[in-house]
C-alpha positions in Angstrom: 14.8 -42.5 -12.3 11.0 -43.8 -11.6 8.2 -41.6 -12.7 6.1 -39.3 -10.8 3.0 -41.9 -11.5 5.1 -44.8 -10.5 6.3 -43.2 -7.3 2.6 -42.4 -6.2 1.4 -45.9 -7.2 4.0 -47.1 -4.9 2.6 -45.1 -2.1 -1.0 -46.1 -3.1 -0.1 -49.8 -3.1 1.2 -49.5 0.4 -1.6 -47.3 1.6 -4.3 -49.8 0.1 -3.5 -52.2 2.9 -4.6 -49.7 5.7 -8.2 -50.1 6.5 -10.2 -46.8 5.8 -12.5 -44.9 8.1 -15.9 -46.5 7.5 -17.5 -45.5 10.9 -17.9 -42.0 12.5 -15.7 -41.5 15.6 -16.5 -39.6 18.7 -18.1 -36.0 18.6 -15.1 -34.7 20.0 -13.1 -35.7 16.9 -15.7 -34.6 14.3 -13.4 -33.3 12.0 -10.7 -35.9 12.0 -9.3 -36.3 8.4 -9.7 -39.9 6.9 -6.9 -41.7 5.1 -9.2 -40.4 1.9 -8.0 -37.1 2.3 -4.6 -37.6 4.1 -3.0 -39.5 1.2 -3.9 -37.3 -1.4 -2.2 -34.2 0.2 1.2 -33.4 -1.4 3.7 -30.7 -1.1 4.1 -28.7 -3.9 7.0 -25.9 -5.0 7.0 -23.0 -7.7 9.2 -20.5 -8.8 7.5 -18.5 -6.3 6.8 -20.4 -3.1 6.3 -23.8 -1.2 2.9 -24.7 -0.8 0.5 -27.8 -0.3 -1.7 -29.3 -3.3 -4.4 -32.1 -3.2 -6.2 -34.3 -5.7 -10.0 -35.0 -6.1 -11.9 -36.9 -8.7 -14.9 -35.4 -10.4 -16.8 -37.7 -13.1 -14.3 -40.4 -12.9 -11.3 -37.8 -13.7 -8.2 -36.6 -11.7 -7.6 -33.3 -10.9 -4.9 -31.3 -8.2 -5.9 -28.1 -6.7 -3.8 -25.7 -4.9 -4.0 -22.1 -4.1 -3.5 -19.4 -6.9 -1.1 -17.2 -5.5 1.8 -20.1 -5.2 1.3 -19.7 -9.1 1.2 -15.8 -9.5 3.6 -14.9 -6.3 0.8 -12.5 -5.1 1.4 -12.4 -1.1 -2.0 -10.6 -0.8 -5.0 -10.0 -2.9 -5.6 -9.1 -5.4 -4.5 -12.4 -6.9 -5.2 -11.8 -10.4 -5.5 -14.6 -13.0 -3.2 -17.5 -14.6 -3.2 -16.6 -18.2 -0.9 -19.6 -19.3 -2.6 -22.7 -20.4 0.2 -25.0 -19.1 2.5 -24.7 -16.0 5.1 -26.9 -14.5 5.4 -27.6 -11.0 7.5 -29.5 -8.6 6.1 -31.9 -6.5 7.8 -33.6 -3.5 7.8 -37.3 -4.0 6.0 -39.4 -1.2 9.0 -41.8 -0.9 11.0 -40.5 1.9 14.0 -42.5 1.6 15.2 -39.2 0.0 14.1 -35.9 -0.7 13.0 -35.7 -4.5 11.4 -33.1 -6.2 9.6 -34.2 -9.0 8.5 -31.6 -12.4 5.1 -32.3 -13.5 3.5 -30.5 -16.1 -0.5 -29.4 -15.6 -3.1 -27.9 -17.7 -4.5 -25.0 -16.1 -8.1 -24.1 -15.3 -8.6 -20.8 -13.6 -11.9 -20.3 -11.6 -11.7 -16.8 -12.0 -10.1 -13.6 -11.2 -9.1 -12.9 -7.7 -10.4 -16.4 -6.9 -7.4 -17.7 -4.5 -7.7 -21.3 -6.0 -6.5 -23.0 -9.1 -7.4 -26.2 -10.7 -4.7 -28.5 -12.3 -5.1 -31.5 -15.0 -2.1 -33.7 -15.2 -1.5 -35.3 -18.8 -2.3 -38.8 -17.1 -3.8 -39.9 -13.8 -0.6 -39.5 -11.4 -2.7 -41.7 -8.9 -2.5 -45.1 -10.8 -3.9 -47.0 -7.5 -6.5 -44.1 -6.5 -7.7 -43.9 -2.7 -11.4 -43.0 -2.8 -12.1 -39.4 -3.3 -13.9 -36.8 -0.8 -16.7 -35.3 -1.9 -16.3 -31.7 -2.8 -18.7 -29.5 -1.6 -19.5 -27.2 1.7 -23.1 -28.4 1.7 -23.8 -28.9 5.5 -21.3 -27.0 7.0 -22.4 -25.9 10.4 -21.0 -22.3 11.9 -19.4 -23.0 15.0 -18.5 -26.6 14.0 -15.1 -28.2 13.8 -13.0 -28.5 10.9 -9.3 -29.6 10.2 -6.8 -28.3 7.5 -3.9 -30.4 6.0 -0.7 -29.1 4.6 3.3 -28.5 4.9 4.4 -25.7 7.1 7.7 -24.4 5.7 8.7 -23.1 9.3 9.3 -26.8 10.7 10.9 -28.2 7.7 7.4 -29.1 6.0 7.0 -32.8 6.3 7.4 -35.7 8.7 7.9 -39.4 8.0 5.7 -42.3 8.7 5.4 -46.0 7.6 2.5 -48.3 8.2 4.5 -51.9 8.8 7.5 -52.5 10.6 9.6 -53.5 7.5 7.5 -51.1 5.3 8.6 -47.8 3.3 9.0 -44.4 4.9 6.5 -41.8 3.2 6.5 -37.9 3.7 3.3 -37.0 5.3 1.3 -33.6 5.8 0.6 -32.0 9.0 -3.1 -31.8 10.2 -4.2 -28.9 12.4 -7.9 -28.1 13.7 -10.0 -25.3 13.3 -13.6 -23.8 13.8 -16.1 -22.5 11.1 -16.5 -18.7 12.5 -18.4 -17.4 9.4 -18.5 -17.0 5.9 -18.4 -14.2 3.1 -20.5 -14.8 -0.3 -20.3 -11.3 -1.8 -17.9 -10.4 -3.8 -16.2 -13.6 -3.2 -17.3 -16.8 -1.5 -14.7 -17.9 1.1 -14.9 -19.1 4.6 -13.5 -17.5 8.0 -11.9 -19.9 10.2 -10.6 -19.9 13.7 -7.2 -21.4 13.5 -3.6 -20.7 13.3 -2.4 -21.0 9.3 1.3 -21.0 8.9 3.3 -20.5 5.8 3.2 -23.7 3.5 -0.3 -24.6 4.5 -1.5 -22.4 1.3 -3.4 -24.4 -1.2 -4.1 -27.4 1.7 -7.6 -28.7 1.9 -10.3 -28.0 4.6 -12.5 -30.9 5.7 -15.3 -31.3 7.9 -17.3 -34.2 9.4 -15.4 -37.6 9.3 -15.9 -41.2 8.5 -17.5 -42.0 5.2 -19.6 -38.1 5.6 -16.6 -36.2 5.4 -16.1 -33.7 2.8 -13.6 -30.9 1.6 -15.1 -27.5 2.5 -12.5 -25.3 0.6 -8.9 -24.5 -0.1 -6.5 -22.7 2.5 -5.5 -19.2 1.1 -4.1 -17.1 3.9 -4.9 -15.6 7.4 -6.2 -12.0 8.7 -3.5 -10.0 10.4 -3.6 -7.7 13.1 -1.3 -5.0 14.4 0.5 -5.4 18.1 2.3 -2.9 20.0 6.3 -3.6 20.1 7.5 -3.7 23.6 11.1 -2.3 23.9 13.2 -4.2 26.0 14.2 -2.3 29.0 17.6 -0.5 29.2 20.0 -1.0 32.1 19.5 1.5 34.9 22.7 3.6 35.4 23.7 5.8 38.0 25.0 9.4 36.4 26.2 12.2 38.8 23.9 15.0 38.6 25.3 18.0 36.8 24.5 21.8 37.8 22.8 23.3 35.3 23.8 26.9 33.6 22.0 29.4 31.3 23.1 27.7 28.0 21.7 24.0 29.2 18.3 22.8 29.0 16.6 22.0 32.6 16.7 18.7 33.8 12.8 19.0 33.7 12.8 20.0 29.9 15.1 16.9 29.4 12.8 14.4 31.5 9.9 15.6 28.9 11.5 15.1 26.0 12.9 11.6 27.2 9.0 10.9 27.9 7.9 11.8 24.7 10.6 9.6 22.6 9.5 6.7 25.0 5.7 7.3 24.4 6.7 7.3 20.5 8.7 4.3 20.7 5.7 2.2 22.7 3.5 3.1 19.3 5.4 1.1 17.2 3.4 -1.6 16.0 3.9 -4.9 13.9 1.4 -7.2 12.2 0.8 -10.9 13.4 -1.3 -13.4 12.9 -4.6 -12.9 14.3 -5.8 -16.5 14.3 -8.4 -16.0 11.9 -7.9 -17.7 8.6 -9.2 -18.0 5.0 -10.4 -20.5 2.9 -12.2 -20.2 -0.5 -15.1 -22.4 -1.2 -14.2 -25.7 -2.7 -17.3 -24.8 -5.3 -15.1 -22.5 -7.5 -13.1 -25.5 -8.3 -16.1 -27.9 -8.8 -18.0 -25.7 -11.1 -14.6 -24.9 -13.3 -14.2 -28.4 -13.6 -17.7 -29.3 -14.8 -17.3 -26.3 -17.3 -13.8 -27.7 -18.5 -13.6 -31.3 -18.0 -10.1 -32.1 -19.2 -8.9 -34.2 -16.4 -7.4 -37.5 -17.8 -10.2 -40.3 -17.3 -9.1 -43.4 -14.9 -10.3 -45.7 -17.4 -7.4 -44.3 -19.7 -5.0 -46.5 -17.8 -6.2 -49.7 -19.3 -4.5 -52.5 -17.9 -2.2 -50.7 -15.3 
């Protein structure tokens, strides 16, 4: 079976023939993802869950980034820490001729306790013919500005296929969703609040802003805020029941009606938590600062003649 790096090199070889965006597009699409991030996003699976993982280069070294809770299994904060020095995850091969999950072992760089980002360093570069990386920084973000995020929502099978020539191979591709930068918290943790519907499976995916050569990675998708919504009970079918004459041992119709009204009122107070439309993305600065402190990613030059 072909190795993981080989499969990615096949993908990259096909994609290098596609022109990259070098000029800005219309302002209405100011956060349209470029090929430079689209083809660095893959689907990932741990023992706990499915999610999204993406790659950046820092100082000519390759790193992969995802949400920490995919590794810890935490469904909500606190996300804790990852104590293991290495972790093995399964990555969906981009070759869409069949569904193939490839195990890959990474060294772990944990940016800090309860920060929902984890940085992973492979043993050797997985993108043997790398697509140019995007700057990973949130400088220049405008509150109220456009953003986009990429990932693999589990609710619709997680992936779609595309090919880039009539006779070319098919590849699994991430979905793209648009968002608006709504706000930001910096204490005690640095994360962004975005107006966008985040579905399960997007966790760990990149959030980008701007487009063309100016495009940057803003953060890493973590989760969404939920809000309570009333449960609306379905109306029961009307039934005509002949009235009964009350006696001294029975409650009056008025009392029964009152009790029935109380029960209906209690049912109407039942609630369920739903997606509020506000999502959370931890600032990408956490990943870059952790990488700078622990530059263990494989160098591109280590590939030699490959």
